N, C-alpha and C positions, 0 to 999 in steps of 0.2 A: 893722684898723687904727681903723677909723671909733668901736669901743666906745673905744680908747684915745684917739683924737683930742675924742670927748665928753667923757671923765671929765677932761681938759686942759683943756678949754673951762668944765667946771663949776667946776673946782678956781683960776678963774681964773688958769692957769699958760704959756698960749701964749706969753708972753716969755721964758718959763725952760725950756721944750721944741721940739723943731726936728726933728720924722720924716723924715728925711733918701730914706728910700725907697735908689733902687738910685744907685748913684754911682759914678764913674770917676774921681774925684778922689784916691784915697785917701791917699797920701800928703800930699796938702797937711790933709786932716783930720787926719790921726796927727799931725801936724805940730804943730798948734794946740791938741793934749791936755794935762793932765799926767797924769791915770788916766786909763787905758781900765777898763770896768766891762760883765761880762757877765752876765746873771743869768737865763739859762735853766735850766729844768726841766728838759732834756733835751738833750745835747751830743754828737756823737763826739770829735773833733778840730778845733774851729772854725777856718779859717783866719784868720780876726779877731784871735785871740790872737797865733797866730803873728806876723801882718805889726805889732801893736799891741809883745809883745817882742822886733822885730828894728830895730825903731826905736826900743829904749830905753827904751820906756814902760812903766811897773810896772802890773800889771793885779790887779782885784779880779773875783775870780769864785766865783758857787755849784761847791760840789763834786760835779759833775754828770759823769756819762760817764768820759773819759780825760783832761779838764782837766784834772786833777792829774801828768799829766808832763810840761804845759809849764810851768802856774802851780805852781809848789813855794812850800808857803806858809811865808813866812819871808822867803823867799830872791829870789823871782821878782817877786812881790806875795804877796796873799793868796786863801786862799779859805774861802766861808764856807759854812752849810748850805744848802739850799734852802727859798727860801719865807723866809728869815730877814732882812726887809727892812732890820731895827734892825743886824744883826751887818754888811752889805752898805755901809749907812750912816757904822757906825761907823769900819768900815776906809778906805772913802774920804776921808774926814774927818781921819783918822790921815795921811796921804801929801799931803793937800793942808795938812794943817799944817806937814808937816815935809818938805821940799822936800830937804832933804840924803838924807833915809831914802827920797824916793821916790826919786832920784837914783840913789842905790845898788843897789835892786831893780829897777830900768830898764836900768842899766849889767849886773847878775846875770845879767838876762832875755836880754838881747841876746847875752851870752858863750854861753849856753845855747841860743839858738836857732841862733850860728852853726856852734857846734859839736855842735851832735845834730839839727838839724832842715834845715840850709843842705841846697842842690841835692848838695852836694860830699859832705856827709856818708851823706844817703839814699843815690847811688848807688854811695858805698863799703859801704854796709848792704845794697844790693841785692846788688854782686859778689861778698861774702861768705854772703850766701846761697846765692845759684845755686853757688859753687864748694861748698859742704857738701853741695849737692842733688847734684849731681854726681859728687863724690868717696864719696858713697853707694852710688850709682848704676853707677862704674864707677870701682871701687875701684885696678884694675890702671891707668889713665891718669892716674889724678890727679895725678901727680906729674909727667908730661910735655905735659899740657893747656898750652893758650895760649889766652887770651883775645879775638879781635881783634877791633879797634875796626873803626867800616863803613870810616875810612882807610884801615885796612892789609887788608881782604879786598876794596878796588879796586885795591889797590897789587897784588895776586897775581891780576887777573882781564889785567893789561897784559905 
């Protein structure tokens, strides 16, 4: 961080950059954005992108790790090659100049997250995985098994 702060100062860009650090007001920050950008060199599946997309903000990101699973190029935002600052700036500028396109990609992103990455869809995915694992381990019981929720298992004790 000190190197970044020094470079910002050397370029006289203190009024353009704000290094916010850890924050607890993420919804307020996201509400102020027109475009979310992540220019990482290496990522798995960053929560910050899920948060941005879930609020309908289009994302421009480097195409590293599994980011392509959430940022679908041309549908929920744009992916650019890692370390290609010109491509990153071009795509961000494109969305800033075209609010209608940004809104469309943002809406697509929200729908993508709600349908594929929400808590309900993740729980459903885990249930399906558990069912498959269980049926391969216990094929004779797969048709008659019941998954108990915590509430139903407590009911059986009373």
